[in-house]
BALOBA-1460 file (C-alpha; in Angstrom, 3 decimals):
// residues 184
<rec num="1" residu="x" x="172.317" y="150.166" z="63.789"/>
<rec num="2" residu="x" x="168.709" y="149.917" z="62.710"/>
<rec num="3" residu="x" x="166.515" y="150.758" z="65.710"/>
<rec num="4" residu="x" x="164.569" y="147.562" z="65.128"/>
<rec num="5" residu="x" x="167.707" y="145.498" z="65.773"/>
<rec num="6" residu="x" x="167.985" y="146.629" z="69.421"/>
<rec num="7" residu="x" x="168.889" y="143.759" z="71.715"/>
<rec num="8" residu="x" x="169.820" y="144.084" z="75.352"/>
<rec num="9" residu="x" x="170.666" y="141.677" z="78.149"/>
<rec num="10" residu="x" x="170.473" y="141.790" z="81.908"/>
<rec num="11" residu="x" x="171.736" y="139.222" z="84.359"/>
<rec num="12" residu="x" x="168.691" y="136.988" z="83.736"/>
<rec num="13" residu="x" x="166.898" y="138.383" z="80.684"/>
<rec num="14" residu="x" x="167.188" y="139.171" z="76.995"/>
<rec num="15" residu="x" x="165.041" y="141.928" z="75.479"/>
<rec num="16" residu="x" x="164.713" y="141.839" z="71.710"/>
<rec num="17" residu="x" x="162.202" y="142.075" z="68.881"/>
<rec num="18" residu="x" x="160.236" y="138.910" z="68.188"/>
<rec num="19" residu="x" x="161.437" y="136.649" z="65.373"/>
<rec num="20" residu="x" x="159.341" y="134.287" z="63.275"/>
<rec num="21" residu="x" x="161.011" y="131.265" z="64.900"/>
<rec num="22" residu="x" x="159.799" y="132.426" z="68.361"/>
<rec num="23" residu="x" x="156.279" y="131.276" z="67.517"/>
<rec num="24" residu="x" x="156.104" y="127.999" z="69.493"/>
<rec num="25" residu="x" x="157.805" y="129.480" z="72.570"/>
<rec num="26" residu="x" x="155.628" y="132.610" z="72.442"/>
<rec num="27" residu="x" x="152.397" y="130.615" z="71.996"/>
<rec num="28" residu="x" x="153.285" y="128.097" z="74.697"/>
<rec num="29" residu="x" x="153.772" y="130.771" z="77.334"/>
<rec num="30" residu="x" x="150.499" y="132.508" z="76.469"/>
<rec num="31" residu="x" x="148.740" y="129.127" z="76.697"/>
<rec num="32" residu="x" x="150.389" y="128.447" z="80.077"/>
<rec num="33" residu="x" x="149.097" y="131.620" z="81.684"/>
<rec num="34" residu="x" x="147.243" y="131.264" z="84.966"/>
<rec num="35" residu="x" x="143.648" y="132.436" z="85.399"/>
<rec num="36" residu="x" x="143.280" y="136.205" z="85.835"/>
<rec num="37" residu="x" x="144.808" y="137.459" z="89.074"/>
<rec num="38" residu="x" x="143.157" y="140.921" z="89.018"/>
<rec num="39" residu="x" x="141.163" y="143.319" z="86.818"/>
<rec num="40" residu="x" x="144.115" y="144.269" z="84.593"/>
<rec num="41" residu="x" x="145.438" y="140.742" z="84.109"/>
<rec num="42" residu="x" x="143.918" y="139.041" z="81.083"/>
<rec num="43" residu="x" x="144.812" y="135.645" z="82.497"/>
<rec num="44" residu="x" x="144.092" y="132.825" z="80.075"/>
<rec num="45" residu="x" x="143.574" y="134.078" z="76.527"/>
<rec num="46" residu="x" x="141.971" y="132.274" z="73.595"/>
<rec num="47" residu="x" x="144.956" y="131.785" z="71.273"/>
<rec num="48" residu="x" x="143.116" y="129.682" z="68.652"/>
<rec num="49" residu="x" x="143.527" y="132.294" z="65.900"/>
<rec num="50" residu="x" x="147.276" y="132.571" z="66.532"/>
<rec num="51" residu="x" x="148.645" y="130.350" z="63.784"/>
<rec num="52" residu="x" x="152.221" y="130.463" z="62.486"/>
<rec num="53" residu="x" x="151.009" y="132.558" z="59.552"/>
<rec num="54" residu="x" x="149.252" y="134.965" z="61.927"/>
<rec num="55" residu="x" x="152.424" y="135.231" z="64.032"/>
<rec num="56" residu="x" x="154.602" y="135.849" z="60.951"/>
<rec num="57" residu="x" x="152.296" y="138.729" z="60.021"/>
<rec num="58" residu="x" x="152.551" y="140.048" z="63.597"/>
<rec num="59" residu="x" x="156.363" y="140.017" z="63.457"/>
<rec num="60" residu="x" x="156.281" y="141.805" z="60.094"/>
<rec num="61" residu="x" x="153.855" y="144.409" z="61.485"/>
<rec num="62" residu="x" x="156.177" y="145.007" z="64.459"/>
<rec num="63" residu="x" x="159.075" y="145.527" z="62.030"/>
<rec num="64" residu="x" x="157.064" y="147.982" z="59.931"/>
<rec num="65" residu="x" x="155.977" y="149.966" z="63.012"/>
<rec num="66" residu="x" x="159.579" y="150.172" z="64.229"/>
<rec num="67" residu="x" x="160.948" y="151.182" z="60.842"/>
<rec num="68" residu="x" x="158.362" y="153.990" z="60.768"/>
<rec num="69" residu="x" x="159.323" y="155.063" z="64.327"/>
<rec num="70" residu="x" x="155.789" y="154.468" z="65.563"/>
<rec num="71" residu="x" x="156.042" y="151.532" z="67.991"/>
<rec num="72" residu="x" x="158.910" y="149.338" z="69.180"/>
<rec num="73" residu="x" x="157.906" y="145.939" z="70.571"/>
<rec num="74" residu="x" x="160.361" y="143.787" z="72.506"/>
<rec num="75" residu="x" x="159.903" y="140.253" z="73.725"/>
<rec num="76" residu="x" x="161.268" y="139.499" z="77.175"/>
<rec num="77" residu="x" x="163.055" y="136.142" z="77.330"/>
<rec num="78" residu="x" x="164.774" y="134.311" z="80.171"/>
<rec num="79" residu="x" x="168.456" y="134.068" z="79.358"/>
<rec num="80" residu="x" x="168.887" y="130.603" z="80.945"/>
<rec num="81" residu="x" x="166.431" y="128.778" z="78.687"/>
<rec num="82" residu="x" x="165.046" y="131.290" z="76.161"/>
<rec num="83" residu="x" x="161.519" y="131.126" z="77.590"/>
<rec num="84" residu="x" x="159.280" y="134.013" z="76.499"/>
<rec num="85" residu="x" x="158.015" y="135.653" z="79.694"/>
<rec num="86" residu="x" x="156.506" y="138.930" z="78.520"/>
<rec num="87" residu="x" x="156.532" y="142.008" z="76.296"/>
<rec num="88" residu="x" x="157.578" y="145.647" z="76.514"/>
<rec num="89" residu="x" x="156.657" y="148.292" z="73.971"/>
<rec num="90" residu="x" x="157.432" y="151.934" z="73.326"/>
<rec num="91" residu="x" x="155.091" y="154.153" z="71.326"/>
<rec num="92" residu="x" x="156.407" y="157.368" z="69.856"/>
<rec num="93" residu="x" x="154.203" y="160.235" z="71.022"/>
<rec num="94" residu="x" x="156.234" y="163.109" z="69.522"/>
<rec num="95" residu="x" x="159.728" y="163.542" z="68.127"/>
<rec num="96" residu="x" x="161.207" y="166.914" z="67.039"/>
<rec num="97" residu="x" x="161.793" y="169.080" z="70.124"/>
<rec num="98" residu="x" x="160.193" y="166.538" z="72.474"/>
<rec num="99" residu="x" x="161.625" y="163.021" z="71.869"/>
<rec num="100" residu="x" x="158.665" y="161.737" z="73.884"/>
<rec num="101" residu="x" x="157.375" y="158.184" z="74.168"/>
<rec num="102" residu="x" x="155.083" y="155.912" z="76.163"/>
<rec num="103" residu="x" x="156.010" y="152.554" z="77.685"/>
<rec num="104" residu="x" x="153.758" y="149.526" z="78.060"/>
<rec num="105" residu="x" x="154.790" y="146.344" z="79.845"/>
<rec num="106" residu="x" x="153.399" y="142.944" z="80.670"/>
<rec num="107" residu="x" x="154.886" y="139.825" z="82.197"/>
<rec num="108" residu="x" x="152.957" y="136.558" z="81.882"/>
<rec num="109" residu="x" x="151.302" y="135.974" z="85.252"/>
<rec num="110" residu="x" x="152.999" y="132.596" z="85.762"/>
<rec num="111" residu="x" x="156.282" y="134.568" z="86.112"/>
<rec num="112" residu="x" x="155.115" y="137.212" z="88.581"/>
<rec num="113" residu="x" x="156.771" y="137.843" z="91.945"/>
<rec num="114" residu="x" x="160.254" y="136.935" z="90.671"/>
<rec num="115" residu="x" x="161.532" y="140.450" z="89.903"/>
<rec num="116" residu="x" x="161.404" y="139.958" z="86.131"/>
<rec num="117" residu="x" x="159.159" y="142.980" z="85.551"/>
<rec num="118" residu="x" x="161.459" y="145.391" z="87.362"/>
<rec num="119" residu="x" x="164.553" y="143.949" z="85.690"/>
<rec num="120" residu="x" x="162.999" y="144.089" z="82.213"/>
<rec num="121" residu="x" x="161.502" y="147.574" z="82.502"/>
<rec num="122" residu="x" x="164.676" y="149.028" z="83.988"/>
<rec num="123" residu="x" x="166.695" y="147.677" z="81.037"/>
<rec num="124" residu="x" x="164.064" y="148.713" z="78.510"/>
<rec num="125" residu="x" x="164.243" y="152.309" z="79.738"/>
<rec num="126" residu="x" x="168.008" y="152.293" z="79.129"/>
<rec num="127" residu="x" x="167.291" y="151.083" z="75.587"/>
<rec num="128" residu="x" x="164.663" y="153.801" z="75.110"/>
<rec num="129" residu="x" x="167.138" y="156.546" z="75.920"/>
<rec num="130" residu="x" x="170.325" y="155.087" z="74.448"/>
<rec num="131" residu="x" x="169.113" y="153.221" z="71.357"/>
<rec num="132" residu="x" x="165.733" y="154.766" z="70.507"/>
<rec num="133" residu="x" x="166.766" y="158.340" z="71.351"/>
<rec num="134" residu="x" x="163.817" y="159.245" z="73.539"/>
<rec num="135" residu="x" x="164.267" y="161.981" z="76.138"/>
<rec num="136" residu="x" x="161.016" y="161.439" z="78.066"/>
<rec num="137" residu="x" x="159.089" y="158.230" z="78.664"/>
<rec num="138" residu="x" x="155.644" y="158.115" z="80.251"/>
<rec num="139" residu="x" x="153.624" y="155.229" z="81.648"/>
<rec num="140" residu="x" x="149.839" y="155.715" z="81.602"/>
<rec num="141" residu="x" x="148.409" y="153.571" z="84.396"/>
<rec num="142" residu="x" x="144.861" y="152.953" z="85.622"/>
<rec num="143" residu="x" x="144.382" y="154.575" z="89.027"/>
<rec num="144" residu="x" x="143.652" y="151.255" z="90.734"/>
<rec num="145" residu="x" x="146.419" y="149.215" z="89.039"/>
<rec num="146" residu="x" x="148.664" y="149.080" z="92.092"/>
<rec num="147" residu="x" x="151.138" y="146.488" z="90.698"/>
<rec num="148" residu="x" x="151.778" y="148.633" z="87.631"/>
<rec num="149" residu="x" x="152.414" y="151.904" z="89.428"/>
<rec num="150" residu="x" x="154.522" y="150.118" z="92.064"/>
<rec num="151" residu="x" x="156.659" y="148.774" z="89.207"/>
<rec num="152" residu="x" x="156.940" y="152.244" z="87.621"/>
<rec num="153" residu="x" x="158.072" y="153.716" z="90.943"/>
<rec num="154" residu="x" x="160.538" y="150.871" z="91.551"/>
<rec num="155" residu="x" x="162.433" y="151.685" z="88.323"/>
<rec num="156" residu="x" x="162.684" y="155.403" z="89.105"/>
<rec num="157" residu="x" x="159.635" y="156.773" z="87.324"/>
<rec num="158" residu="x" x="157.947" y="159.667" z="89.107"/>
<rec num="159" residu="x" x="154.254" y="160.408" z="89.487"/>
<rec num="160" residu="x" x="153.342" y="163.526" z="87.505"/>
<rec num="161" residu="x" x="149.552" y="163.823" z="87.420"/>
<rec num="162" residu="x" x="146.195" y="162.161" z="86.986"/>
<rec num="163" residu="x" x="144.730" y="162.623" z="83.510"/>
<rec num="164" residu="x" x="140.945" y="162.647" z="83.800"/>
<rec num="165" residu="x" x="138.906" y="160.705" z="81.234"/>
<rec num="166" residu="x" x="142.117" y="159.859" z="79.409"/>
<rec num="167" residu="x" x="141.573" y="156.400" z="77.843"/>
<rec num="168" residu="x" x="138.371" y="154.754" z="76.615"/>
<rec num="169" residu="x" x="138.241" y="151.256" z="78.089"/>
<rec num="170" residu="x" x="135.736" y="149.054" z="79.865"/>
<rec num="171" residu="x" x="133.026" y="150.984" z="77.983"/>
<rec num="172" residu="x" x="133.896" y="154.352" z="79.538"/>
<rec num="173" residu="x" x="136.524" y="157.102" z="79.661"/>
<rec num="174" residu="x" x="138.879" y="156.211" z="82.488"/>
<rec num="175" residu="x" x="141.375" y="158.252" z="84.485"/>
<rec num="176" residu="x" x="145.055" y="157.382" z="84.275"/>
<rec num="177" residu="x" x="148.022" y="158.132" z="86.469"/>
<rec num="178" residu="x" x="150.963" y="159.495" z="84.515"/>
<rec num="179" residu="x" x="154.431" y="158.431" z="85.600"/>
<rec num="180" residu="x" x="157.479" y="159.738" z="83.773"/>
<rec num="181" residu="x" x="161.238" y="159.530" z="83.547"/>
<rec num="182" residu="x" x="163.627" y="161.690" z="81.538"/>
<rec num="183" residu="x" x="166.995" y="160.733" z="80.126"/>
<rec num="184" residu="x" x="169.887" y="161.814" z="82.277"/>
């Protein structure tokens, strides 16, 4: 199986790469986002540049990144109606003797507080180990992003350290908490 073809299902969700025909569903859910709920929630986003052609190029870029083992991007969809509710991605940090990756996750804020994040991330980690052959996955989380580190802990990730001045964002080098999980 090509790693880009990974698809997984939970009781309520389907995790899979985006397809060109997801455009209207994907765009609709971004446009239906609520105003920002906290510092790390983008809230409403200007989607005016996101045309079908733009989205087709995005899907092709995701495929290219996956085929080159750089980044794997999965849409999170509700199984009952196919609604796009978020995204999960894995970036390859190092292969060879490490098999090490990083996870990123986001659920559209109109779907928060329903357990979708935990369900999606838990399943995505299974995919990372079983289908993408990672041994170690890290989440790099801003020190004050309580919802994100609570989610990491809820799926079995463990706090490892604080990396000082780790990521340049908000016009400065910010500290990040590192959570990790290894394959069993």
